[in-house]
Legacy VTK file of the C-alpha trace (Angstrom):
# vtk DataFile Version 3.0
C-alpha trace
ASCII
DATASET POLYDATA
POINTS 273 float
-180.075 49.334 -47.055
-182.550 48.796 -49.546
-180.083 51.297 -51.980
-177.553 48.959 -51.115
-179.494 45.935 -52.389
-180.117 48.020 -55.287
-176.764 48.774 -56.045
-176.207 44.974 -56.426
-178.437 44.008 -57.829
-177.304 46.552 -60.646
-173.970 45.204 -60.452
-175.412 41.664 -60.699
-176.405 42.562 -63.930
-174.010 44.116 -65.215
-171.660 41.525 -64.425
-173.842 38.699 -65.998
-174.469 41.072 -69.283
-171.123 42.157 -69.528
-168.427 39.393 -68.079
-168.608 36.977 -71.278
-167.911 40.062 -73.368
-164.804 40.791 -71.188
-163.729 37.289 -71.352
-164.092 36.665 -75.110
-162.651 39.988 -76.194
-159.598 39.969 -73.477
-158.981 36.329 -74.955
-158.985 37.802 -78.436
-156.641 40.638 -77.711
-154.460 37.875 -76.063
-154.265 35.243 -78.697
-155.177 37.277 -81.739
-153.152 40.277 -81.091
-153.026 42.898 -83.813
-151.856 46.248 -81.162
-149.868 44.709 -78.491
-150.992 47.338 -75.561
-150.321 47.212 -71.950
-151.694 45.514 -69.232
-151.337 48.117 -67.329
-154.174 50.323 -69.933
-156.511 47.877 -69.852
-157.196 47.644 -66.276
-157.265 51.414 -66.076
-159.921 51.263 -68.342
-161.667 48.823 -66.833
-161.684 51.238 -63.451
-162.952 54.267 -65.927
-165.576 51.905 -67.058
-166.487 51.041 -64.382
-166.697 54.241 -62.985
-168.359 55.773 -66.032
-171.028 52.741 -65.432
-172.517 54.176 -62.309
-172.553 57.806 -63.241
-174.660 56.696 -66.379
-177.006 54.184 -64.513
-177.554 57.349 -62.012
-178.609 59.778 -64.592
-180.398 57.938 -66.609
-182.620 56.130 -64.246
-183.527 60.346 -62.877
-183.997 61.107 -66.447
-186.154 57.910 -67.153
-188.451 58.425 -63.972
-188.634 62.378 -64.917
-189.576 61.675 -68.279
-191.923 58.913 -67.511
-193.802 61.229 -64.786
-194.438 63.752 -68.013
-196.139 60.972 -69.907
-196.314 62.217 -72.966
-197.040 59.846 -75.843
-194.629 59.530 -78.995
-195.795 60.799 -82.490
-196.086 57.211 -84.069
-197.089 53.940 -83.419
-194.873 51.349 -85.630
-195.578 47.857 -85.103
-193.067 45.608 -86.433
-194.736 42.362 -84.664
-195.861 41.425 -88.460
-192.186 40.590 -88.755
-191.876 37.529 -86.626
-195.623 36.392 -86.256
-196.236 36.040 -90.403
-195.281 32.237 -90.006
-194.894 29.293 -87.651
-191.323 28.097 -89.041
-188.990 29.103 -85.796
-186.381 29.867 -87.858
-188.452 32.448 -90.103
-190.010 33.493 -86.357
-186.584 34.284 -85.397
-185.127 36.176 -88.598
-188.671 38.130 -88.582
-187.414 39.002 -84.637
-184.250 40.492 -85.553
-185.050 42.477 -88.499
-187.544 44.784 -86.310
-185.107 45.068 -84.115
-182.470 45.801 -86.888
-184.989 48.142 -87.551
-185.468 50.052 -84.618
-181.558 49.932 -84.756
-181.390 51.935 -87.893
-183.679 54.731 -86.415
-181.877 55.095 -83.113
-177.888 55.006 -85.298
-179.455 57.683 -87.431
-179.763 60.231 -84.669
-176.536 58.837 -82.816
-175.169 59.149 -86.055
-175.244 63.548 -86.172
-174.823 63.710 -82.561
-171.736 61.852 -83.225
-170.746 64.418 -85.800
-171.737 67.682 -84.087
-169.590 66.275 -81.332
-166.564 66.441 -83.733
-167.941 69.638 -85.441
-168.768 71.540 -82.410
-166.165 73.207 -79.549
-168.253 72.275 -76.321
-168.839 69.078 -77.470
-165.492 68.152 -78.382
-163.997 69.302 -75.195
-165.577 66.256 -73.793
-165.173 63.522 -76.828
-161.795 64.414 -77.367
-161.112 62.011 -74.084
-162.342 59.248 -76.128
-160.443 59.713 -79.464
-157.030 60.503 -77.195
-156.754 57.348 -76.528
-153.604 55.816 -77.873
-153.796 52.303 -76.371
-157.127 51.379 -77.552
-158.898 48.303 -76.659
-161.753 46.575 -76.017
-161.730 48.062 -72.298
-159.343 51.201 -72.884
-162.256 52.680 -74.700
-164.314 54.316 -72.579
-166.282 57.674 -73.451
-165.788 60.724 -70.513
-169.121 60.094 -68.592
-170.923 63.507 -70.247
-171.342 61.508 -73.426
-173.997 59.120 -71.861
-175.468 62.293 -70.348
-175.721 64.741 -74.089
-177.543 61.771 -75.502
-180.774 62.445 -73.436
-181.340 65.654 -75.367
-180.059 64.339 -78.686
-181.002 60.595 -79.134
-182.980 59.674 -76.210
-185.708 62.660 -76.224
-185.785 62.571 -79.985
-187.014 58.898 -80.917
-189.042 58.961 -77.721
-191.077 62.015 -79.203
-191.361 60.694 -82.796
-191.845 56.707 -82.060
-193.243 53.956 -80.026
-191.908 50.441 -81.624
-193.990 47.747 -80.608
-192.091 43.771 -81.225
-193.016 40.246 -80.744
-189.158 39.729 -79.090
-185.579 40.134 -79.066
-183.826 37.078 -79.752
-180.964 36.990 -76.985
-178.224 36.201 -79.488
-179.055 39.713 -80.997
-178.918 41.135 -78.017
-175.943 39.491 -77.148
-174.103 40.935 -80.707
-175.329 44.380 -79.883
-174.051 44.348 -76.590
-170.714 43.106 -77.796
-170.018 44.994 -81.023
-169.857 48.335 -79.172
-166.700 47.010 -77.256
-165.533 44.876 -80.578
-165.118 47.883 -82.552
-162.661 49.124 -80.261
-160.608 45.890 -79.754
-157.070 45.243 -80.551
-156.759 42.078 -82.283
-156.678 40.033 -86.024
-160.041 39.026 -85.533
-162.701 41.330 -87.398
-166.306 40.547 -89.224
-165.178 40.556 -92.612
-168.162 41.643 -95.350
-170.603 42.594 -92.414
-168.555 45.814 -91.972
-170.621 46.749 -94.188
-173.496 46.688 -92.151
-172.312 46.582 -89.139
-168.676 49.002 -88.187
-166.087 46.458 -86.867
-162.551 47.180 -85.363
-161.030 47.216 -88.526
-164.071 49.942 -89.722
-163.910 51.793 -86.633
-159.955 52.438 -86.052
-160.446 54.805 -89.231
-162.515 56.951 -86.675
-159.618 57.187 -84.033
-156.450 57.431 -86.859
-154.349 59.950 -86.477
-153.819 60.088 -90.530
-155.154 62.876 -92.016
-157.156 61.211 -94.991
-158.622 59.237 -92.298
-160.577 62.497 -90.505
-164.262 62.680 -90.409
-164.693 59.095 -91.674
-167.056 56.096 -90.151
-169.197 57.971 -87.546
-171.520 55.154 -87.207
-171.271 52.687 -84.026
-174.122 50.117 -84.567
-174.516 50.864 -87.865
-172.272 51.757 -91.209
-175.304 52.259 -93.266
-175.848 55.724 -92.129
-171.963 56.620 -92.927
-172.296 54.915 -96.833
-175.757 57.042 -97.495
-174.321 60.364 -96.359
-170.739 59.847 -97.938
-168.645 59.195 -94.962
-167.662 55.561 -94.947
-164.236 54.632 -95.669
-162.914 50.920 -95.804
-160.007 50.334 -94.719
-157.534 48.099 -96.966
-156.343 44.887 -95.451
-152.894 46.052 -94.465
-154.674 49.559 -92.734
-154.183 49.828 -88.996
-153.408 53.407 -88.026
-151.967 54.897 -84.843
-154.305 55.987 -83.007
-154.619 59.356 -80.578
-154.448 63.045 -80.983
-151.522 65.165 -81.391
-152.014 67.991 -78.499
-153.874 65.548 -76.402
-152.691 62.532 -74.001
-154.398 59.598 -72.898
-155.553 59.966 -69.079
-153.518 58.189 -67.212
-155.416 58.805 -63.789
-159.442 58.782 -62.591
-159.464 62.212 -61.752
-157.552 63.677 -65.194
-160.357 61.220 -67.034
-163.374 62.695 -65.139
-162.194 66.648 -64.807
-159.769 67.090 -67.583
-162.613 68.202 -70.173
-163.956 70.870 -67.807
-160.476 72.442 -67.953
-160.133 74.735 -70.384
-156.745 75.134 -70.856
-156.348 71.582 -71.655
-158.158 71.541 -74.781
-158.148 73.731 -77.586
LINES 1 274
273 0 1 2 3 4 5 6 7 8 9 10 11 12 13 14 15 16 17 18 19 20 21 22 23 24 25 26 27 28 29 30 31 32 33 34 35 36 37 38 39 40 41 42 43 44 45 46 47 48 49 50 51 52 53 54 55 56 57 58 59 60 61 62 63 64 65 66 67 68 69 70 71 72 73 74 75 76 77 78 79 80 81 82 83 84 85 86 87 88 89 90 91 92 93 94 95 96 97 98 99 100 101 102 103 104 105 106 107 108 109 110 111 112 113 114 115 116 117 118 119 120 121 122 123 124 125 126 127 128 129 130 131 132 133 134 135 136 137 138 139 140 141 142 143 144 145 146 147 148 149 150 151 152 153 154 155 156 157 158 159 160 161 162 163 164 165 166 167 168 169 170 171 172 173 174 175 176 177 178 179 180 181 182 183 184 185 186 187 188 189 190 191 192 193 194 195 196 197 198 199 200 201 202 203 204 205 206 207 208 209 210 211 212 213 214 215 216 217 218 219 220 221 222 223 224 225 226 227 228 229 230 231 232 233 234 235 236 237 238 239 240 241 242 243 244 245 246 247 248 249 250 251 252 253 254 255 256 257 258 259 260 261 262 263 264 265 266 267 268 269 270 271 272
């Protein structure tokens, strides 16, 4: 009974966090479509999404429980509270809190950037990441990674950051939290709405579409998810022209058609070259 209550609490928390994003992006794709995709693909993506979340939640809960039990302290203690406490004026307080969160995000994005590049250069990791790139009807909620994505992030992202840094912040503004959570879905959305010049800092749907492109000149570009800064610094940024909205998918792997295919296909050696 206790486990059931915990599951219900988690689903309620997830619904409160994601439902507003889902409604906004679904409306954007209906009223301002860039590509018109079937509702079947959106529904199928939603099923994959819920399955992915449940597996990820279980995996990360177990990891954090074991990691806390080990009790390893990070190498660097970094206090960023000064950014939001140097002034009593609430606009400066808010901007300082966002700046602190932005700096923390860049650190994690540095590790994500190189992990993402590894997924494209390693045949082993590509087997799993290819499920995401096989999407031909890519939209906000038909954009799921294979469940192994978050598990692989543990050794390549979560552990290194946890070993190196302990960031102390004042508070994280809710509007910033909403933006970061929303952005990950938005960058895969198929809508004419975009972030304009802001994409030079945060990838939007036009920037990230290039990463999924089937056109050769776009290969190995735009690896960043929550930040475009590392793509710029390491020479992999490609900013699309106003008319560029390429087709997406993989020539040798079709988009998964059912839950079994989505979960199991990477483990079948004959399915991925």
